[in-house]
N, C-alpha and C positions, 0 to 999 in steps of 0.2 A: 778683259782676260779671255774667257772662253766664248763670249757672245752667245750665251744660251738663251733659249726660250722654252716655254713649258706647256706645250699643247696637251700633254697626257697627264698633267699633274692631278686633276680632280676627277679623272674618269672612273667609271664603275669598275674598271679592271682591277683596281687595287683592293676592292672588296673580295673579288675572286682570288687574287694572289695571296691573300692572307688567310684563306679559309681551309687550307689543306689539312686533312686528317690522316693519322697513321692507322686507320682501321684496317685490319687484315695484315699488318706488317709483321705479326708474329712475335713482337717483342714486348707486348703489354704497354706500349707507349701511346699517348694520345695528346695531341696538341689542341688547345682551345682555338676557337674561331675569334680572331681579334680584328675588329673593324678599325681601319686607319683613323687616327685622331688628328691632333692639330697640325701634324706635319703636312697633311693634305691641304690645309688652309694657309700654309706659309707661316706657321708659328715661329716667332723669334726666340722661343724658349731654348736655352742651351747654346745660343750662338755666341761665339767668342767676340769680345768687344775690341780686341786688338789683334795682334798676330796670332795665328793658329799654332799652338804648340803640338808638335807631332812626335809620336813614338813609332819606330820602325821595328816590326817583329819579323825576324828573318832577314839577314843582310848578305846572303850569298847568292850568286847567280842572278835570278830575276830580282831578288831582294836588293842586291847591290845596285842594279839598274834603277829600281824604284827609289832607292836612297838618293841616287844622283839626280833624279827628276825633281824630288822635293827640294834638294839643295840648289837647284838651278837659280841663277841670279834673278831671273824674271819673277821669282816668287819670294825674294828676300824680304820684301816689305809686307808680305801676306802670310807667310808660314815660316816656321823654323823647327828644326829637328832638335829635341832636347833629350831624347833617350833612344837607345838601340837595345835590341834583345836578340840573342842567338844561343843555341845549345852547344856551339863549338866555340871554345874560348879564344882560339886563334882568329876565327872569323869575327867574333865579337870585338876583339881588340882592334882589328883593322877597321871595322865599322866606326867605332868610337873615335879613333885617330882621324879618320876621314872627315867626320863631322866637325871635330874640333879644329882641324886645319882650315876647312872651308868657312866655318862660322866665326872663328876666333873666340869661341866661348866654350864652356865646359859642357860635356854630354854624359848623362848617366848611362851605365851599361848593366844589363840584367841577363842572367841566365835562365830566369823563370818569367814567362810573360805575365803571370799573375801579379808579380811585384811591380812590373811596369804599369799594369792597369790600376794598381793602388795609388799611383802617383797622381795626386789631385791637380797638378799643374798641366797634365796632358789633356788636350782637348780631343785629339783624334789619333787613330793608329792606322798604319799600313801593314797588312798581313801578307807576307810573301813566303809562307812556310810550305812544305809539302801538303798536298790536298787533304790528307786525313786529319789535319789540324784545323782546317778552315772553319768548320761548323762550330766547334767548341770555342775557339778563340773569338770568333765574331759574336757569338751569343754572349760570352763573358764580357766582351768589350761594350756591347750595347747595354748590358745590365749595369756596367760600371759608369754609364753615361758618356761613353766615347763615341764619336762618329768614326766610320770605318771605310777604308779602301781595301777590298779583299781581292786578291788575284783570282783570275780564272783558272780552271773551272771553279765556280763559286763553291761547290760542295763535292764531297766524296760520295754522298748518297742523296736520294730524293728526300728522305726524312730529315737529314741535316739541313738541306735547303729550306724545308718548311719551317724548321725551328729558327733559322736565321731570319726569315721574313717576319715571323711572329715577334721575335725579340726586337727587331728594328721598329716595327709598328707600335709595339707596347711601350717602348721607351722613347719614341719619336726621334730616332737616330737617322742620320744621313749615311746610307751605306751604298757605296759605288762599287760595282763589279769591274774588274780590270779588263774588260773587253773593249780595248781602246780603238778598235776599228769603227765603233760608233762615233768617235770624235774625228773622223776623217771625211773631208768634203766629198771625195769620190764615192765612198760607200753610201753616204747620205743621198747624194744625187742619184745614184743607181737605184736605191730603194724608193725614192720619190717617183722615178719613172715607172717602176713596177706598180707601186701603190696607186698611181693615177691612170692605170690602164693603157700605158703607151705600148706595152707588149701584147695587148689584148687580154684574154682570160688565161691566167697561169694554170698550166696543168701538171708541170713537172719542175722540180728544183733538184739540182745536183751539187753536192758539196764534196770536194776532193781533199783528202788528208794525206799526210806523208807517211812513209813507212817507218818502222821502228829503227831508231838510229843508235841502238846499243850493239856494238860490234865486238868481235873477239871470241875468246873461249871462256867457259865458266871458270870461276875461281873458287877455291874452298872457303868455308866460313873461317873466321879468325877472331881474335880479340879486337875490340874497337880501339882506334887510336886514343891516346890519353886525353887529347884536347876535346873529344866529342863525348857528351853525355848521351850515350846511345839509348839508355832506357827512357830518358825524357824525349829523345828524338822519336822513339816508337810511340810514346804517349798512349793514346787510346787504342792503337793498333795491337794485334796479337803479339805475344812474346815470341821473338825470333832471334836466332843467333846473328851476330853482325856479319855482313858480307859486303865487301868493298864495292861490288857491282850493283848493290841494291839501294844505295844512298845517294845523296846529292842529286844531280840531274836525273840519274837513272831510276829514282823512286817511281817515276810515272809508268814504268813497265811492269809493275807488280801490283796485284789486285788489292793488297792490304792498304796501299797508300794512294792509288790513283786508278785510272782507267785506260791507259795507253794513249795512242794518238787520237782515239775517239774523243777523249775528254781534253786532250791537249790542243790540237788544231781544230778538232770538231767543235770545241766550245767557241772558237772564233767564227767559223764559217756557218755553223748552225744558228748562231746568234744573228748573223746578217740575214739568213734565210727567214728566221722568225720576224725580223724587222720588216723585210720586204713584203712578206705575206700578211702583215698586220695581225700576227698571232702571238704577241707578247704576253697575252693574258690566258693562253690556252695551249693546246698541243694536239698531237695526233690521236686517232681513235684505235689504231692498230699498228703493230710493229712486227717485222720479221727480219731475220738476218742470218748470215753465215760467216764462217771464218776458217782460216788456216793458222796453225801454230808452229813455232820454231821446233824443228826436229831434235835439236840438241838441248832443249829446255833452258836456253840462255835467259829467257824471260818468260813471264806467264801470260801476258796479254797477247792478242792475235798479231801474227806477223802480217796478215792480210785479212781484211774484213769488209763486209758490206751490210748495211742496215737500211731497210726501206720503211719509211713512216707514211702512213696513209691518214689524211685529214678528212674530217666529216664532209667537207665541200668537194671532195674528189681529187684534191691535189696530192701528188705523190712526191715525196722527198727521199732522195737516195744519197747516202753518205758512205764513202769508203775510199780505199787506195786506188781503185780503178777509175775514179772520176778525176777530171781536171782540177788542179789545185785552186782553191777559192770557192766562189758560189756562182752557179749558173741558173738563171731563171728562164724557163721555156714557156712561151705563150702562143696564142693563136695568131698573133701578128709578127712574132719575131722572138729572138733570144737576146739575153744580156749576160755577160760574164764579168764578174768583178773580183779583183784581188788587190793586193797592196801596191801593185803597179798602176792601177786605174781600172777603167771598165771599157768594154767594147760591146757593140751591138751588131746584130745581123737581122735586118738590113742596117747598114751603117748610119743612115740618116735618123734612125730612132734615137741615137745618142744626143741629137740636137733638139729633140722635142721640147717645146717650152712648158714650163710649169706655170699655169695661169693663176690669177688672183684667187679664183674659187677652188683651186685644186688643193689636195692634201699636202701640207708642208710639214716635214718631220722636224723633230727636236734638233736644233743646231748647236754643235759644240766644236770648237777648233782645238781644244786641248783637254785631254781626259782628266789630268790632275787639276788643271785650272777650273774645269767645270765642277769638280768635287769641292774645291775650295770655295768657289762661288756659292755652292749650295749649302755648305756649312754655315756661311754667313746669312744667306737668305732663308734657309730652311725649306727651300723648294726641293723637289725630288731630282736627283741627278739623271744624266742621260742613260746610264745603265744601272738603274736602281736595283736593289736586291731582289725585288719581285720579278723583274725582267731577267736578271742573272740566274735566278732559280729556275725559271721556265726553260732558258737556253741550256743550262746544265742538265736539266731533267731530260732533254732531248738526247743528250749523250748517254745518260744512264739507261734510258729506255732501250736505246740501241744495243748497249752492252748486255743488258739483261736478256733481251731476245736472242742475241748471239750466244750467250753462255747456256741458255736453256735449249737452244736449237729448235724453236718452234714459234709459230705466229702467236702473238699475244694481243688481247683486246684491252684497251686502256680507257678509263673514264677520266678525261682531263678536268672535270669539275671536282669530283671527289678525290682526284689524284690517287687512284688505286686501280689495280688490274681487275678485270671482270671475270669472276669465277675461276681464279687461278691462285691457289694458296701458295704454291712454290714460288711463283713470281712475286707475290705480295711480300713474302718473307725476305726478298732481296731489296725491298724499298729502303730498309734500314740495316745497319750492322751493329751488333752489341759491342759496346766499348769494354776494353780491358780494365779491370779494377786496378786502382781506385777511381779511375775516370768514369764519368757517367754520361750517357747520351744527353745532349742539350735538349731541354724541354722548356719552352718559354711560357 
């Protein structure tokens, strides 16, 4: 299937990844330090003996795409969809019908994800909701004994990501982050060249993200359509009136639900930057940023932004709309740019540099869902495990926090807190709207 290997499975990094605390977050929350248990030793506990029964939570847009990936015929002997969930009854009905047509078997349909998690027949869930739901549903799924595939960005806040890591470790769950570029040969080859010093010493990394693609004029608030349970769509987010330009794809351009293109495309390209730099278990030590906003207030997130992350080893990572799309590594011997079209080097011959037997070889996967299914069976960690996804998402959140505060921030990547900055630490988490409660594992 995915042809995976596991060079990072037992590393010390996962002790670091599970130890994040919410000290100074200003919400009175604290996460315990949970040391990884049998999942790190390849425990078979909880592995399905036959086909993996999957529930899909969110079946519109990316959720519909993920539904199609699980229904792909190449997985028909490995996994099957037995339930779907969505807060839009029309979308839910279409998802159910799609599964039943493809599988020739019945499919349960739920408007409340908690009822889907109560289904003892479900082994694993795919979460493709707006970002503000990722943390709570993932934690609840882990605590219900389900393995999880959660779309990127993994979290809405750093605190949610910490809770997700801890829940996965506590319950020995396999949690894959939907950063599918890690399962692409070109990205892996590019990162192996960087990791093995083919570019010399890396001093700068550049990540280019797209501009906001919400166009048109603002529209007035209105009643939600009858088919949408808008209060449930809001869930833990603050109570707001319905606005047709704030939901579905456009949710990502409003702070209550997402973090703009920094967390949308930034989650992809910063993830590759972290992989190439070998910093999956850590992060920068300082961040600064700047932004411009839409003059008509059509959306809340920056229309243009730039964040600069400084690592302890002197590497500078720049992310924003002014950079070339994808990820560019700059070293003392040359540069490498990688995106979904492939990678190029300057000088060109660097692209053909051999990876020798003694060189670092990165985790290999040729299919992101296939890798997840493999790991559900083997109980090995997936290629973009929740701990990795948390650190990559944190890079996005750190950039956004620096941009919103408009000043340079110092960050402790071990404690996962800002140094001497109460206002910044208060942005590590967001208080959930009652009756929903912040996930604490």
